[in-house]
C-alpha positions as CSV (number, residue, x, y, z in Angstrom):
1,X,-19.2,2.9,-12.7
2,X,-20.8,5.0,-10.4
3,X,-19.0,6.3,-7.4
4,X,-21.4,7.7,-4.6
5,X,-19.5,10.2,-1.5
6,X,-21.8,11.2,1.7
7,X,-19.9,13.4,4.2
8,X,-19.7,12.8,8.1
9,X,-18.9,14.1,11.1
10,X,-16.4,12.8,13.0
11,X,-15.7,12.8,16.3
12,X,-14.5,17.0,17.1
13,X,-16.6,18.5,14.6
14,X,-14.2,17.1,12.0
15,X,-15.7,16.3,7.9
16,X,-15.0,12.9,6.7
17,X,-16.1,10.9,3.8
18,X,-16.8,8.3,3.4
19,X,-17.1,6.3,-0.3
20,X,-18.9,3.8,-2.2
21,X,-17.9,2.1,-5.3
22,X,-20.7,0.4,-6.9
23,X,-19.9,-1.9,-10.0
24,X,-21.4,-4.7,-12.0
25,X,-19.1,-7.8,-10.5
26,X,-16.0,-8.4,-12.1
27,X,-16.0,-12.7,-12.5
28,X,-19.2,-15.0,-12.1
29,X,-17.7,-16.2,-8.8
30,X,-18.4,-12.4,-7.2
31,X,-21.2,-12.5,-8.3
32,X,-23.7,-13.4,-4.9
33,X,-25.1,-11.8,-2.3
34,X,-23.0,-11.4,0.6
35,X,-21.5,-8.6,1.5
36,X,-17.9,-7.7,0.6
37,X,-15.4,-5.9,3.1
38,X,-12.4,-3.5,2.4
39,X,-10.0,-3.1,4.3
40,X,-8.5,0.7,4.9
41,X,-5.1,1.0,4.5
42,X,-1.3,3.4,4.2
43,X,-0.2,0.5,1.7
44,X,-2.0,-1.8,-0.5
45,X,1.7,-3.2,-1.3
46,X,3.1,-3.9,1.4
47,X,0.2,-4.9,3.1
48,X,-1.0,-7.7,-0.6
49,X,2.5,-9.0,1.2
50,X,2.5,-9.1,4.8
51,X,-0.7,-11.7,3.0
52,X,1.2,-13.7,0.7
53,X,4.0,-14.4,3.0
54,X,1.3,-15.1,5.8
55,X,-0.2,-17.3,3.4
56,X,-4.0,-16.0,2.9
57,X,-6.0,-17.1,-0.4
58,X,-5.2,-14.5,-2.7
59,X,-7.4,-13.3,-5.4
60,X,-5.9,-10.7,-7.0
61,X,-3.0,-8.5,-7.0
62,X,-2.9,-4.9,-6.0
63,X,-4.1,-3.3,-9.3
64,X,-5.8,0.5,-10.3
65,X,-9.9,0.2,-10.2
66,X,-10.9,3.5,-10.4
67,X,-9.0,6.7,-11.4
68,X,-10.2,9.7,-9.5
69,X,-8.6,13.9,-9.4
70,X,-6.4,13.8,-7.2
71,X,-5.6,10.0,-6.8
72,X,-5.9,6.2,-7.9
73,X,-8.4,3.9,-6.8
74,X,-6.3,0.1,-5.6
75,X,-8.3,-2.7,-4.4
76,X,-6.5,-6.6,-3.7
77,X,-8.6,-9.6,-3.4
78,X,-8.2,-12.1,-0.2
79,X,-10.0,-14.2,1.2
80,X,-10.6,-14.9,5.1
81,X,-10.5,-18.9,6.8
82,X,-14.3,-18.8,6.1
83,X,-14.1,-18.3,2.3
84,X,-15.9,-15.1,2.3
85,X,-13.4,-13.0,0.2
86,X,-12.5,-9.8,1.4
87,X,-10.5,-6.9,0.2
88,X,-7.1,-4.3,0.6
89,X,-8.3,-0.8,-0.2
90,X,-5.9,2.4,-0.8
91,X,-6.4,5.6,-2.2
92,X,-2.6,6.3,-4.1
93,X,-1.6,10.1,-4.8
94,X,-0.5,10.8,-8.1
C-alpha cells in the first residue's frame, strides 16, 4: 500500500492537504474501472449508524485501513441507489 500527499492552497492562503490511498482492491467485486467516492466525516461510527437506520446497503463496517502518524484512517463502504460503491472516511486521532 502506498499513500501520496499533495498540498493545496485553500481560501485565505491556508494550506490544506489532500490524501490519496492507492492499493489493490480488497475483494474481486471492487476490481472495476469506476471510481469510488470517499466522504470525509468526523465521526464514522455515527455516520455509518445513520446509514444503517435509513436502510442504506452497507458493504463494510467501519474499520481501520491505515495507521498513520498521529491518527488511524477508517473506512466504511456503502452503495448508492444505483449500486455504485462509496465510502465514508474518517481520520481518528489516537
